[in-house]
Steps between C-alpha positions, in 0.01 A plus 500: 500500500571854369837673509398723788392215720808306411725777628313639795272222617567154643680280247273188451811298423569476873160336559598252236836439676320437822276251340801303361637486843172365627426227248867375504518490873177293516573260217868435582428495876244230453664299226879499534559603859207317634581172328773423748257500780274234340779239451469339834117500521488339157766239588279400802174521317607311192782288627728644213862537487663854493621421143141440387376809665784709338375383165207753551726803523724383217214455256357828623817689417521344153138547424508867639789583256306362196172659604672837556574502124134480414401754763766744367354471152146550635609816675589653167143433375258503802457724798717447799192532719330196365820294514576586867128439609503160316826416678329582832214269417732214399695553821180424695376214290841337503565515860134402587544184286841428685313543827263226397763269341498135607833407346839666457473442125202736478703765675790452254260529211363832634853632557565421140187662365275756685758621766772612242239648281379705801854616588589580138195737498579662834878494491814681370412481133171689548654735759787596284277547196285745706812684628648536145162652379474747782849617578786639289756723686436313820455164347796342672403615848135391429620152390705464815216596723259271315728202522505543885144366501610142463731539805225671711292188420780283641500695820132503559321200378723221668398662827128501418516150354679368808229651729215326299688178481544486874139578574303356214720275276643529148168454311329797684801713442480452120134580505526821707811683401475473113139615508579803716800580273297466182238738633756766548654440162163519333391817671816689449554379136145615429557836651849573383531346148221705362727765335714488195879581554611849371723358229318460175504171320289601191775503248647168416881491419667197342864397575731600225734198553549175680858506638641844543360679802623832366278438197210391718507786748169402664235757570217448742271442192720239329308175444705173500384153375631198680706419195666845506568455872670176451701629211634784703839439659440730794223274622729198511780698661264565788401137524852374501599762757212448750446120495835439671430760763161335590662148495784604733253659740294180496815289556601689812168599653326158481814313619570733789347238745733220389802731484437629855461140623845402342654790704328381820254784546147472642185519280417831680809668345375384154157659558680827602696495176182462303362802683813701429482408136131604472559833664806576280297410199263765592786754522644369178176560304462849621868605464552349150173661390590831637851519346382365163366850436850643518743212428537286187312172562806309371707634793222416736482150366875464534464604862243228576727237339802614703292477815403137403861417422600635838248275662638181315865588603429594856290189583793281435749357745259485797441875570398627841130551574524879475641476149234261390250759616676765292474258201131461556472873479697515174280216359188692570614817357635335192182305411267769634605734224431278209130564478522877459821476313351262229179698465684836462734346242227341295290814516793706369573262217159398380266781614163499662257368248654154487647487837253242642581256207887542539489484879279187487734324257797608706352362819420171321875453429654607820281259695764244387711660770292300758703188410805658673386351826478152345839530329668607821342211694614254229860637506514474879364136495794423266781678700364574844673838490329833477824677417489323162133572458565868558796501269293354208215759547785779508576398154135464407399856609815691410577405143140548361519840654744615245221486243369821630795681351330451160172648612435831334263728701315794347553845652319563836171677450487835669114537540375617846197355658295734715 
């Protein structure tokens, strides 16, 4: 792409952005949002308990975190096109095997192996790596728009899955939708990811230190080894800051049903809260990404934590239904912003050349936040009081947030994309 075309012609980065929306919508729509719809059919088919079925999503989350680290490292060595296409293939193979499974154990094994590998190759780590390489001045906005892809999948695919479930059963739905989705991913990845980003990566730059971000002012060409990443305090500050945010979200979101039941509300009200949270997540992703181009990411992170703390306070003492709905909105906005926010921060601190490796390792660690729902459930089992649960998580999310004070950010780049 020459300079003239970059200024006056269509910027190919927008095509790449559209692709990230597509493959995240398909993979997350099928895997994470679609899972809920298969719980009852699997319970009836295999005579399994809900706890046994939930093992599939737990091992999926843990495995996806670990595999994201390997995918992130591969992104710094191999073409994103080959990784995305391979992810589409694994998506079809994994769900086809699930559609032909004869036991729940086989499904759990596939949710621990092929399915997380597929979503690691067609999920946020790959999407953010592509955005980092193609966008500079509009990077925050692009990150926010790209992150909306997962929410779009949550709006579209449950409806499609529900229609096929009603007409043809769960096995047929796992054969049809992943196959169609994979064809779209393959065709668009083949057509779009055939150009190199405008930023040059020819010159390799080594970090000049391990602990002082001022001394390691990362350029887009800075190459980091895994040992250097682990030795950098900024990496661990981000891990410490974001794990509690994910854990608190999990604690509230996945216990909404029980919480609403204790207040005497009907299941339909819980479903409405989940929809409100999902829509607010979409808004949070776009808003945080947009403002990240103008506002220090540390202030934006503080805003997400304040929103989460407000949720934990307002949900106490049996609030009215309208206030619970407001809390669901705050919850979605708070957690929705974490994907673009983490990607923008890592890109600014570590640069483009090693972004995949750093983001993959970061994703592996913050997966630990998934245990928030389990911890919240255990606390409730002991005390039978959600006020205490929310108070505990208020401490969990607020105090680690102070670690962001020690994060030193490099000056914002002032390069303008065409």
